[in-house]
VEXPALUM-622363 format. One line per 3 residues: number of its first residue (from 0); their letters; for each residue x, y, z of N, C-alpha, C. Coordinates in steps of 0.2 Angstrom, whole numbers. Last residue first. Layout:
residues N
NUM) a) X Y Z X Y Z X Y Z | ...
END
This chain:
residues 498
497) err) 526 1261 699 531 1258 694 528 1258 687 | 515 1265 705 520 1269 704 525 1267 699 | 507 1253 706 505 1258 702 510 1263 701
494) aem) 515 1246 715 515 1243 708 512 1249 704 | 513 1253 727 520 1253 724 520 1250 716 | 499 1251 728 502 1257 727 509 1257 724
491) wet) 500 1237 731 496 1239 725 498 1246 723 | 506 1236 743 510 1234 737 506 1236 730 | 496 1242 750 503 1245 750 507 1243 744
488) fdg) 486 1233 749 485 1239 746 492 1243 746 | 490 1222 757 490 1222 750 490 1228 746 | 490 1221 771 495 1226 768 495 1226 760
485) lsk) 481 1213 777 487 1209 774 492 1215 772 | 471 1221 780 474 1218 785 481 1215 783 | 467 1225 767 470 1230 771 474 1227 777
482) rlv) 462 1213 762 467 1216 759 471 1221 763 | 451 1211 772 457 1206 771 463 1209 768 | 443 1222 768 446 1222 775 452 1217 775
479) aqa) 440 1218 755 443 1224 756 447 1224 763 | 432 1206 758 439 1206 754 443 1212 755 | 421 1212 765 426 1207 768 433 1206 765
476) tkg) 416 1219 754 418 1222 760 423 1218 764 | 412 1208 746 416 1213 744 420 1217 749 | 403 1201 755 409 1198 753 414 1203 750
473) efl) 393 1211 756 397 1209 762 403 1205 760 | 389 1210 743 393 1216 745 396 1215 751 | 383 1197 743 388 1199 738 392 1205 741
470) aga) 373 1199 753 379 1194 754 384 1195 749 | 365 1208 748 368 1210 754 374 1205 755 | 360 1201 737 364 1207 736 368 1209 742
467) fav) 353 1191 744 358 1189 740 363 1195 738 | 344 1199 752 349 1195 755 354 1193 751 | 336 1204 742 340 1209 746 345 1205 750
464) eaq) 330 1192 737 334 1197 732 339 1201 736 | 323 1188 748 329 1184 745 333 1188 740 | 314 1198 749 319 1197 755 325 1193 752
461) nws) 307 1196 737 310 1203 739 316 1202 744 | 302 1183 739 307 1185 733 310 1191 735 | 293 1185 749 299 1181 750 304 1182 745
458) lea) 284 1195 744 288 1197 750 294 1192 750 | 279 1187 734 283 1193 732 287 1195 738 | 272 1177 742 277 1175 737 282 1181 735
455) nll) 263 1185 749 268 1182 752 274 1179 748 | 255 1190 738 259 1195 742 265 1191 746 | 250 1178 734 254 1182 729 258 1187 733
452) sdv) 242 1174 745 248 1170 742 252 1174 738 | 233 1184 746 238 1183 751 244 1179 749 | 225 1183 735 230 1188 735 235 1188 740
449) taa) 225 1165 731 222 1171 734 228 1177 733 | 223 1156 715 227 1157 722 224 1164 724 | 217 1154 704 217 1148 708 221 1149 714
446) qnr) 216 1163 694 212 1164 699 211 1157 703 | 226 1164 685 221 1159 683 216 1159 689 | 234 1173 691 231 1175 685 225 1170 683
443) yvh) 239 1164 701 235 1170 703 231 1172 697 | 247 1155 694 241 1153 697 236 1158 699 | 257 1164 690 253 1161 685 247 1158 688
440) rte) 262 1168 703 259 1173 698 254 1170 693 | 267 1156 707 261 1159 711 258 1165 707 | 277 1154 698 272 1150 699 266 1153 702
437) ela) 285 1166 701 283 1165 695 277 1160 695 | 288 1163 715 284 1169 713 281 1168 706 | 296 1151 714 290 1151 717 285 1157 716
434) qra) 307 1156 707 303 1151 704 296 1151 707 | 312 1165 717 310 1168 710 305 1163 707 | 315 1156 727 310 1161 728 308 1164 722
431) wkr) 326 1149 721 319 1145 723 314 1151 724 | 335 1159 720 333 1155 714 326 1152 715 | 337 1164 733 335 1168 727 332 1164 722
428) reg) 343 1153 739 336 1155 741 333 1160 736 | 355 1151 732 350 1146 732 343 1149 734 | 361 1163 736 360 1162 729 354 1156 728
425) avk) 362 1162 750 357 1167 747 356 1166 740 | 371 1151 750 364 1150 753 360 1155 750 | 382 1158 744 380 1151 742 372 1150 744
422) vke) 384 1169 752 383 1170 745 380 1163 742 | 387 1163 765 381 1167 764 379 1168 757 | 400 1158 762 394 1153 763 388 1157 762
419) aae) 407 1170 760 406 1165 755 401 1160 756 | 405 1176 773 402 1179 767 402 1174 761 | 413 1167 780 406 1168 782 403 1171 776
416) qva) 426 1170 774 423 1163 774 415 1163 776 | 427 1183 778 427 1181 771 424 1174 770 | 428 1182 792 422 1186 788 422 1184 781
413) lva) 439 1175 794 433 1172 796 427 1176 792 | 449 1184 789 448 1178 786 441 1175 787 | 447 1194 798 445 1196 791 444 1189 787
410) qhv) 451 1188 810 444 1190 809 442 1192 802 | 464 1186 807 460 1180 809 453 1182 808 | 469 1200 805 469 1195 800 464 1189 801
407) ela) 467 1205 818 463 1208 812 463 1203 806 | 475 1197 826 468 1197 827 464 1199 821 | 488 1202 820 486 1194 820 478 1194 821
404) idl) 487 1215 824 487 1213 817 485 1206 816 | 487 1214 838 482 1217 834 481 1215 827 | 500 1209 839 494 1205 842 488 1208 838
401) avq) 508 1219 834 508 1212 831 502 1208 833 | 505 1230 843 503 1230 836 503 1223 832 | 510 1225 855 503 1226 854 501 1226 847
398) egr) 524 1224 852 520 1218 853 513 1219 853 | 526 1238 850 527 1233 845 523 1227 846 | 523 1242 863 519 1244 858 520 1240 852
395) aem) 534 1237 870 528 1235 871 523 1236 866 | 544 1245 863 544 1237 862 538 1234 864 | 541 1257 868 540 1256 861 540 1248 859
392) ell) 543 1256 882 536 1257 879 536 1256 872 | 557 1254 882 552 1248 884 545 1249 882 | 561 1266 877 562 1261 873 558 1255 875
389) hak) 556 1274 888 553 1275 881 555 1269 877 | 565 1270 898 558 1269 899 554 1269 892 | 577 1274 892 576 1267 893 569 1265 894
386) aer) 576 1288 894 576 1285 887 575 1277 887 | 576 1289 908 570 1291 904 570 1288 897 | 589 1284 910 583 1280 913 577 1282 909
383) irs) 596 1295 905 597 1288 902 591 1284 904 | 592 1306 912 590 1305 905 591 1298 902 | 597 1302 925 590 1302 924 588 1302 917
380) vtm) 610 1303 922 608 1296 924 600 1296 923 | 611 1317 920 613 1312 915 610 1305 916 | 607 1322 933 603 1323 927 605 1319 921
377) gge) 614 1320 945 610 1315 943 606 1316 936 | 621 1332 947 615 1331 951 611 1325 949 | 632 1330 940 627 1335 938 620 1334 941
374) flp) 649 1327 940 643 1327 944 638 1332 942 | 658 1327 929 658 1322 934 652 1321 939 | 659 1331 913 655 1332 919 655 1326 924
371) wta) 673 1336 906 670 1330 908 666 1331 914 | 680 1344 892 676 1345 898 674 1338 900 | 693 1353 883 690 1346 885 687 1347 892
368) qlg) 698 1363 870 694 1362 877 692 1355 878 | 709 1374 863 706 1367 863 704 1366 870 | 710 1389 853 710 1385 859 707 1378 858
365) vlw) 716 1404 848 715 1397 846 715 1393 852 | 714 1421 843 714 1416 849 712 1409 846 | 720 1437 839 717 1431 837 718 1426 843
362) sea) 718 1454 833 720 1449 838 717 1443 836 | 721 1471 828 719 1464 827 722 1460 832 | 715 1487 829 720 1483 832 717 1475 831
359) adg) 711 1500 818 709 1494 822 715 1490 823 | 708 1517 815 713 1511 815 711 1506 820 | 690 1519 818 696 1521 814 701 1515 813
356) lde) 680 1517 825 680 1514 819 685 1517 814 | 685 1522 838 679 1525 834 679 1523 827 | 693 1512 843 690 1517 848 684 1520 844
353) sdw) 693 1494 840 695 1501 838 691 1506 843 | 698 1478 836 696 1482 841 698 1489 839 | 694 1462 828 697 1469 827 693 1474 832
350) qyr) 698 1445 830 695 1451 832 698 1457 830 | 695 1428 829 699 1433 826 695 1440 827 | 696 1412 836 693 1418 836 698 1423 833
347) att) 692 1395 838 696 1400 834 692 1406 834 | 691 1380 847 688 1387 846 693 1391 843 | 685 1363 849 690 1368 848 687 1375 846
344) gvr) 682 1350 861 680 1355 856 685 1360 855 | 675 1336 869 681 1339 867 679 1344 861 | 669 1328 884 667 1332 878 673 1336 876
341) pll) 668 1312 891 671 1319 890 669 1322 884 | 652 1303 895 659 1304 893 662 1311 892 | 639 1304 898 644 1302 904 651 1302 902
338) ggq) 632 1306 887 633 1312 892 638 1310 898 | 630 1294 881 636 1298 879 637 1304 883 | 618 1290 885 623 1288 888 630 1291 887
335) asr) 610 1297 876 610 1299 883 616 1296 887 | 612 1289 865 614 1296 865 614 1299 872 | 607 1277 868 614 1277 867 617 1285 867
332) vrn) 594 1281 869 597 1278 875 604 1279 874 | 592 1284 855 591 1289 860 594 1287 867 | 593 1271 850 598 1276 848 598 1282 853
329) rsa) 581 1266 854 587 1263 856 593 1267 855 | 572 1274 848 572 1274 855 578 1271 858 | 574 1270 835 575 1277 837 576 1277 844
326) eil) 570 1257 835 577 1258 834 578 1265 836 | 556 1259 838 560 1255 843 568 1257 842 | 553 1265 826 552 1269 832 556 1265 838
323) arv) 554 1255 817 559 1261 816 558 1265 823 | 544 1246 821 552 1244 822 556 1250 821 | 533 1254 819 535 1252 826 542 1250 826
320) aam) 534 1254 804 534 1260 808 536 1259 815 | 533 1240 801 539 1244 799 539 1250 803 | 520 1238 806 525 1235 809 532 1238 807
317) epr) 512 1246 797 512 1248 804 518 1244 808 | 514 1241 785 518 1246 786 518 1248 794 | 514 1223 783 511 1229 786 515 1235 787
314) rdl) 523 1212 780 521 1217 775 518 1224 777 | 525 1204 790 531 1206 786 529 1212 782 | 512 1202 795 518 1205 800 524 1207 796
311) aqk) 506 1196 784 504 1203 787 510 1206 791 | 512 1183 784 513 1188 778 511 1195 780 | 508 1178 796 515 1179 795 516 1184 789
308) vll) 494 1178 793 496 1182 799 504 1183 798 | 494 1168 783 492 1175 781 494 1180 787 | 497 1157 789 501 1159 784 500 1167 783
305) gsd) 485 1156 797 491 1156 800 497 1159 795 | 474 1155 788 475 1161 792 482 1162 795 | 474 1150 771 476 1148 778 478 1154 782
302) rsa) 460 1151 761 467 1153 762 468 1151 770 | 447 1150 756 451 1144 757 458 1145 760 | 442 1163 754 439 1159 760 443 1153 761
299) dqq) 449 1166 742 451 1170 749 448 1166 755 | 441 1158 734 448 1157 734 451 1160 741 | 428 1164 735 430 1157 737 437 1155 738
296) lsp) 431 1176 729 429 1176 736 430 1169 739 | 435 1174 716 440 1176 721 438 1175 728 | 423 1171 708 427 1165 711 432 1168 716
293) wee) 407 1179 710 414 1179 708 418 1174 711 | 390 1181 705 395 1179 710 402 1179 706 | 381 1196 702 384 1190 700 389 1188 704
290) lvp) 372 1210 698 373 1205 703 375 1198 700 | 378 1225 692 375 1219 691 376 1214 696 | 377 1243 694 380 1237 696 375 1231 694
287) qpi) 381 1257 687 375 1253 687 377 1246 688 | 389 1272 693 389 1265 690 382 1262 691 | 389 1289 689 386 1284 693 386 1277 690
284) esh) 393 1298 680 398 1294 683 395 1288 687 | 383 1306 676 385 1301 671 390 1296 674 | 381 1314 687 376 1309 685 379 1304 681
281) rvq) 397 1316 696 392 1318 691 387 1312 689 | 401 1319 712 400 1314 707 395 1316 702 | 411 1332 718 405 1330 717 405 1324 711
278) rai) 426 1329 728 422 1333 723 416 1329 722 | 434 1321 737 434 1329 737 431 1332 731 | 434 1308 739 437 1310 732 437 1318 732
275) lre) 427 1308 751 433 1304 750 437 1307 744 | 415 1314 748 420 1317 754 427 1314 753 | 410 1306 739 412 1313 737 416 1316 742
272) iaa) 406 1295 747 411 1295 741 414 1301 739 | 397 1301 754 403 1299 758 408 1298 753 | 387 1304 745 390 1310 748 396 1307 752
269) qlr) 383 1291 742 387 1295 737 390 1301 740 | 377 1288 754 383 1285 753 387 1288 747 | 366 1296 752 370 1297 758 377 1294 757
266) ran) 360 1291 741 363 1298 740 367 1299 746 | 356 1279 746 361 1279 740 364 1286 740 | 347 1283 755 353 1279 758 358 1279 752
263) tka) 337 1288 747 340 1292 752 347 1289 754 | 333 1277 740 336 1282 736 340 1287 741 | 327 1269 750 333 1267 746 337 1272 743
260) avl) 317 1277 754 322 1276 759 328 1273 755 | 309 1277 742 312 1284 745 318 1282 750 | 306 1263 742 310 1266 737 313 1273 739
257) ngr) 298 1262 753 305 1258 753 309 1261 748 | 287 1269 749 291 1272 755 298 1268 755 | 283 1261 739 285 1268 737 289 1271 743
254) aea) 279 1250 746 285 1249 741 287 1256 739 | 268 1255 753 274 1252 757 280 1252 752 | 259 1257 743 262 1263 747 268 1261 751
251) tra) 258 1244 738 260 1249 734 263 1255 738 | 252 1238 749 258 1236 747 262 1241 743 | 240 1245 749 244 1246 755 251 1244 753
248) klr) 234 1240 738 236 1247 738 241 1249 744 | 232 1227 741 237 1228 736 239 1236 736 | 223 1229 751 229 1226 753 235 1227 748
245) lle) 212 1233 744 215 1238 749 222 1235 751 | 209 1222 736 212 1229 733 215 1233 738 | 205 1214 746 211 1212 742 214 1218 738
242) spl) 193 1220 750 199 1220 755 205 1218 751 | 184 1219 739 187 1226 741 193 1225 745 | 187 1204 730 184 1208 735 188 1215 736
239) ame) 185 1201 713 189 1201 718 186 1205 724 | 176 1201 702 180 1195 703 185 1195 709 | 169 1211 697 167 1208 702 170 1201 703
236) vkm) 175 1219 688 171 1214 685 169 1209 690 | 182 1227 697 177 1230 692 172 1225 689 | 191 1219 702 186 1221 706 180 1224 702
233) rae) 200 1217 692 196 1211 694 190 1213 698 | 205 1230 691 201 1227 685 197 1221 687 | 211 1231 703 206 1236 701 202 1233 696
230) gls) 221 1221 702 216 1220 707 210 1225 705 | 229 1227 691 225 1220 690 220 1219 695 | 234 1238 698 229 1239 692 226 1232 691
227) edt) 241 1231 708 235 1235 710 231 1236 704 | 251 1225 700 246 1221 704 240 1225 706 | 257 1237 696 254 1232 691 249 1228 694
224) saa) 262 1242 708 257 1246 704 254 1242 699 | 271 1231 712 265 1233 716 260 1237 712 | 280 1232 701 276 1226 702 270 1227 706
221) dla) 285 1245 704 282 1244 698 278 1238 698 | 290 1243 717 285 1248 716 281 1247 709 | 300 1233 714 294 1232 719 289 1237 718
218) qea) 309 1240 706 305 1234 703 299 1233 708 | 313 1249 715 309 1252 709 305 1246 706 | 320 1241 724 314 1244 726 310 1247 720
215) vgt) 330 1236 715 325 1232 718 319 1235 720 | 337 1249 714 334 1245 708 329 1240 710 | 341 1251 727 336 1256 724 333 1252 718
212) fvl) 349 1240 729 343 1240 733 338 1245 730 | 360 1245 720 356 1238 719 349 1238 723 | 364 1256 727 361 1257 721 357 1251 719
209) aql) 368 1250 739 363 1254 739 359 1256 733 | 379 1243 733 374 1240 736 368 1244 737 | 387 1254 729 384 1250 724 379 1246 727
206) wqy) 390 1259 742 386 1263 738 383 1259 732 | 398 1248 747 392 1250 750 387 1254 746 | 408 1250 738 404 1244 737 397 1245 741
203) yve) 413 1262 743 411 1262 736 407 1256 735 | 417 1259 756 411 1264 755 409 1263 747 | 427 1250 753 421 1248 757 416 1253 756
200) tvr) 436 1258 746 434 1252 743 427 1250 747 | 440 1268 755 436 1270 749 433 1264 746 | 446 1260 765 440 1264 767 436 1266 760
197) ail) 457 1255 758 452 1250 761 445 1254 762 | 463 1267 756 461 1263 750 456 1258 753 | 466 1271 769 462 1275 765 459 1271 759
194) lnr) 475 1261 774 469 1262 777 464 1266 772 | 486 1263 765 483 1257 765 476 1257 768 | 489 1276 768 486 1275 762 483 1268 761
191) aaq) 493 1274 782 487 1278 780 485 1277 773 | 504 1266 779 499 1264 783 492 1268 782 | 512 1275 772 510 1269 769 504 1266 772
188) lea) 514 1285 783 511 1287 777 508 1281 773 | 521 1277 792 515 1279 794 511 1282 788 | 533 1275 784 529 1269 785 522 1271 788
185) dma) 538 1288 786 537 1285 779 532 1279 780 | 539 1289 800 535 1293 796 533 1291 789 | 550 1280 801 543 1278 804 538 1282 801
182) rhr) 560 1286 795 558 1280 792 551 1278 795 | 562 1297 804 560 1298 797 557 1292 794 | 566 1289 815 560 1293 815 557 1295 808
179) sva) 579 1286 810 574 1280 811 567 1284 812 | 585 1298 809 584 1294 803 578 1289 804 | 585 1301 823 581 1305 818 580 1302 811
176) akr) 594 1291 827 587 1292 830 583 1296 825 | 606 1295 821 603 1289 819 595 1288 821 | 608 1307 827 606 1307 820 603 1301 818
173) efl) 610 1303 840 604 1307 839 603 1307 831 | 622 1296 838 616 1292 839 609 1296 839 | 630 1307 835 630 1301 830 623 1297 832
170) rsg) 629 1314 847 627 1317 841 626 1312 835 | 635 1306 857 628 1308 857 625 1311 850 | 648 1302 858 644 1298 853 637 1301 853
167) gef) 655 1311 866 653 1304 869 648 1300 864 | 659 1321 857 653 1322 862 651 1316 865 | 672 1329 849 669 1323 852 664 1324 857
164) lvw) 673 1341 843 676 1336 840 673 1329 842 | 665 1355 838 665 1350 843 667 1344 840 | 670 1371 835 670 1364 832 670 1359 837
161) egq) 668 1388 830 668 1382 835 667 1376 832 | 675 1404 826 673 1397 824 673 1392 830 | 672 1421 824 673 1415 829 670 1409 826
158) vvs) 676 1437 822 674 1431 818 676 1425 822 | 671 1453 827 673 1447 829 671 1441 824 | 674 1469 831 672 1465 825 675 1458 826
155) avn) 670 1482 842 674 1476 841 670 1472 835 | 674 1497 849 670 1494 843 674 1488 841 | 673 1505 865 676 1500 860 671 1498 855
152) qer) 678 1518 876 673 1514 872 677 1510 867 | 680 1525 893 682 1522 886 677 1518 883 | 683 1536 905 677 1533 901 681 1531 894
149) gph) 696 1532 916 691 1537 913 686 1533 909 | 704 1525 925 707 1526 918 702 1530 914 | 708 1525 939 703 1530 936 706 1530 929
146) nfd) 717 1515 943 711 1516 946 706 1520 943 | 727 1516 933 724 1510 934 717 1511 937 | 731 1529 923 729 1528 930 725 1522 930
143) vdp) 744 1529 912 737 1528 913 736 1526 920 | 757 1530 908 754 1535 912 747 1534 914 | 761 1520 899 762 1519 906 759 1524 911
140) tfr) 746 1516 888 753 1519 890 754 1519 897 | 737 1507 876 739 1508 883 746 1511 883 | 732 1505 864 733 1512 865 735 1513 873
137) rqn) 728 1493 857 735 1495 857 736 1502 859 | 715 1489 860 716 1494 854 723 1496 853 | 717 1480 871 715 1477 864 716 1482 858
134) ily) 720 1490 880 725 1485 878 724 1482 872 | 708 1498 881 715 1501 879 720 1496 877 | 700 1488 885 698 1491 879 705 1494 877
131) mla) 705 1485 898 705 1479 893 704 1482 886 | 703 1497 905 710 1495 903 710 1489 898 | 689 1495 905 692 1501 901 699 1500 900
128) fvp) 687 1484 913 685 1484 905 688 1490 902 | 692 1489 925 694 1482 922 693 1482 914 | 686 1501 928 693 1501 927 695 1494 923
125) ndt) 671 1507 920 674 1502 924 681 1501 923 | 666 1515 911 671 1518 915 673 1513 921 | 661 1511 894 661 1510 901 667 1514 905
122) asf) 653 1505 879 656 1511 883 656 1510 890 | 653 1495 864 652 1496 871 656 1502 874 | 647 1486 850 649 1493 853 648 1493 860
119) eqs) 650 1473 839 649 1475 846 651 1482 847 | 646 1460 828 649 1467 829 646 1470 835 | 651 1443 823 647 1448 827 651 1455 827
116) lvl) 649 1428 815 651 1435 814 647 1439 819 | 653 1411 817 649 1417 819 652 1423 818 | 652 1394 813 655 1400 812 651 1406 813
113) rpy) 655 1378 818 650 1384 819 654 1390 818 | 658 1363 809 660 1368 813 654 1374 813 | 646 1349 809 650 1354 806 652 1359 810
110) fsa) 638 1340 816 645 1338 815 649 1343 812 | 626 1346 817 630 1347 823 637 1344 822 | 619 1343 805 622 1350 806 627 1350 812
107) eaq) 612 1332 808 619 1331 804 623 1338 804 | 601 1336 814 606 1332 818 612 1332 814 | 595 1344 804 598 1347 810 602 1343 814
104) kvq) 592 1333 795 597 1338 793 600 1342 799 | 582 1327 803 589 1323 801 594 1328 799 | 573 1337 803 576 1335 809 582 1331 808
101) ers) 569 1337 790 573 1343 792 576 1341 799 | 562 1325 790 568 1326 786 572 1331 788 | 551 1329 798 556 1324 801 562 1324 796
98) adi) 545 1338 789 548 1340 796 553 1335 798 | 541 1329 779 546 1334 778 549 1337 784 | 532 1321 787 538 1318 784 543 1323 782
95) rqk) 522 1331 789 526 1328 795 532 1325 793 | 518 1332 776 521 1338 780 525 1336 786 | 512 1320 775 517 1322 771 521 1327 774
92) iqe) 501 1320 784 507 1316 785 513 1317 781 | 493 1330 777 496 1331 784 502 1327 786 | 490 1323 766 494 1329 765 497 1331 772
89) lep) 482 1313 771 488 1311 768 493 1317 768 | 471 1321 775 475 1317 780 482 1315 777 | 466 1326 763 470 1331 767 474 1327 773
86) sar) 466 1318 747 466 1317 755 470 1322 759 | 468 1318 734 464 1323 737 464 1323 744 | 475 1307 729 477 1313 727 474 1319 732
83) lae) 467 1296 735 474 1297 737 477 1304 735 | 455 1299 728 455 1299 735 462 1300 737 | 459 1295 715 457 1302 716 457 1303 724
80) eva) 461 1282 716 466 1286 714 465 1293 716 | 449 1277 721 454 1276 725 460 1281 723 | 441 1279 709 439 1282 716 445 1282 720
77) rdv) 447 1271 700 447 1278 699 446 1282 706 | 444 1258 706 451 1261 705 452 1268 704 | 430 1258 705 433 1258 711 441 1260 711
74) tlt) 424 1271 693 426 1264 695 429 1264 702 | 413 1281 686 417 1281 692 418 1273 695 | 412 1283 669 410 1279 675 415 1279 680
71) efp) 417 1289 658 416 1293 664 414 1290 670 | 417 1280 648 424 1282 650 423 1286 657 | 407 1266 651 408 1272 648 414 1275 652
68) veq) 409 1249 648 410 1254 653 411 1261 650 | 408 1240 637 403 1240 643 403 1246 648 | 417 1242 628 411 1242 626 406 1242 631
65) phv) 429 1242 636 427 1248 633 420 1248 631 | 429 1233 651 429 1233 644 426 1239 641 | 439 1230 665 434 1235 662 435 1234 654
62) tdq) 440 1221 679 441 1220 672 436 1225 669 | 449 1224 694 443 1225 690 445 1224 683 | 460 1210 699 458 1217 698 452 1218 693
59) ras) 463 1197 701 457 1199 704 455 1207 703 | 476 1196 696 470 1194 692 464 1196 694 | 483 1210 704 483 1203 702 477 1202 697
56) pvp) 485 1222 713 488 1221 707 489 1213 706 | 468 1227 718 474 1224 720 478 1222 713 | 453 1233 722 459 1235 718 466 1232 721
53) vsa) 441 1220 723 444 1226 726 451 1227 722 | 433 1215 707 437 1214 714 439 1220 717 | 418 1214 700 424 1217 700 427 1216 707
50) svt) 405 1209 701 410 1204 701 417 1207 701 | 397 1220 700 399 1218 707 404 1213 707 | 402 1230 686 399 1224 689 401 1223 696
47) taa) 397 1245 679 402 1242 683 399 1236 687 | 387 1247 670 394 1249 668 399 1246 672 | 375 1234 668 378 1239 672 385 1241 668
44) app) 358 1232 663 365 1230 663 369 1235 665 | 345 1236 675 348 1236 668 355 1234 669 | 338 1224 687 341 1231 685 344 1231 679
41) mrd) 326 1213 679 331 1214 684 333 1221 683 | 311 1204 676 315 1210 675 320 1211 680 | 303 1192 675 310 1192 678 314 1198 677
38) pas) 294 1197 661 296 1192 666 303 1193 668 | 288 1214 659 292 1208 657 294 1203 662 | 274 1225 655 279 1222 660 283 1216 656
35) scg) 265 1230 647 269 1235 650 274 1232 655 | 258 1219 642 262 1222 637 267 1227 641 | 250 1216 653 255 1211 651 260 1215 647
32) aff) 241 1227 654 246 1226 660 251 1221 658 | 235 1226 642 239 1232 643 244 1231 649 | 228 1213 644 233 1214 638 237 1220 640
29) lvl) 221 1215 656 226 1211 656 231 1211 650 | 211 1224 650 215 1226 656 222 1222 656 | 205 1216 640 209 1222 638 213 1224 644
26) gll) 199 1206 648 205 1204 643 209 1210 641 | 190 1212 655 196 1209 659 201 1208 654 | 181 1217 645 184 1221 649 191 1218 653
23) ilq) 177 1204 639 180 1209 635 184 1214 640 | 171 1198 651 176 1195 647 180 1200 643 | 160 1207 654 166 1206 658 172 1203 655
20) clt) 153 1206 642 156 1213 644 161 1212 649 | 148 1193 643 153 1195 637 156 1201 639 | 150 1186 659 146 1189 654 151 1191 648
17) vvp) 158 1174 661 153 1177 666 148 1180 661 | 170 1162 660 164 1165 656 159 1167 661 | 185 1165 668 179 1161 667 174 1165 663
14) avc) 199 1172 659 194 1172 664 188 1168 663 | 215 1167 656 208 1167 653 203 1167 658 | 230 1177 656 225 1172 659 218 1173 656
11) res) 244 1179 646 237 1181 648 233 1176 651 | 261 1182 648 256 1178 647 249 1180 649 | 270 1191 653 266 1193 647 261 1188 645
8) gvf) 271 1193 671 273 1190 664 268 1193 659 | 275 1206 682 270 1201 679 272 1199 672 | 291 1208 689 285 1211 685 281 1205 683
5) lgg) 294 1202 706 295 1202 699 289 1206 695 | 292 1213 721 294 1206 717 295 1208 710 | 301 1224 731 295 1222 728 297 1216 724
2) kkm) 308 1224 748 308 1226 741 302 1222 737 | 311 1231 764 307 1226 760 307 1229 752 | 324 1231 774 321 1235 769 317 1230 764
END
């Protein structure tokens, strides 16, 4: 995107003496042109500066001064906090955490006795069941015909309790696996928050970059319009060719198109911010950034990537999640192995039987049962093998996550180092391009330079300005990616909670 140059200065050039009318006309035009511009005009002072760092609980955190920042300005910290509150993705993970918590309770419930109350009515002429009804109801008499006892009915009220005392350790390890899965879901939530904060930070600084580009584009259009007015004045006094004016008009049109594109891009990124915070950004909340370098970029560029990889492996929630999943898989293996051991349980039953809800006969039953599955067609062995396969899968996933994190950290460090060098180079380029433009403008006013020289100088300055802004925001984005790769945003969240 091409951007315009600086405004023309207020110093007035003295035209050669041609005619008195030409001198007066040119002097008036230059006077009003000079009064309407200022040298080296930049975007207005901002409520939020580019020197503000990504949100971390350290000295690099944004410094906000009440006299500089309006209360309603949308800062990066505020955008992050609103995004964390409004994110539907985080809400989905929270619901999965609640579900995993209930799974832990379900696993714990298997350790408690099971109590069942049942009410049953049945009628039959089957000799076996009919005689059983008579016996349970205490109505059996010696003259009953065993082969033809007749039609009998029974109303049974039963209270039954069951308690599994031992199941080969399956229930214990199932509970441990459920607890590990719950920890994995907690770590997944932290990882999602870490990723969301990085995403908000990146989009926020991309938005600021678009706002800076819009300001540069406005300067370009103002400068092009001023140069066009100057060209028209010089042409009226026959001091410029029509081709020079046409080229100035073409540059004005180009600058106007660049401004439209810059504003559209800024609105597009503002829409992305609004998607993340789930609301519209008011006009008074739009920040006005200022371009300046910051020392934290150079500090991050000098950090040792090897130490950072070790730090990331210890702090990243993704590693905590995969460790918890490995532990859950290991417990599921032990739970499946419990199927090879005996199962011991107790049963207690109290029952009331009557013919028609009248006098009921009571009975009770207490039992102790031990079962040992000696052969089930290989089902238990197959379950053990399946659980072991899942365990190996989780261990391989852990290695993959560790390698991905190491690569991410190395790439993030290289990106920060590259951005730091680009900021240095772009700063020097911007400085010399600005001085060259000022000198060319001065020479052009004194009619010692052509319009081509002026256009080339303004183009070089515009490109240098855009390159400097791009390098600064590239550094901001690289820092956000580095923070995310190290898991710094997770600690930032914990610090905010405290």
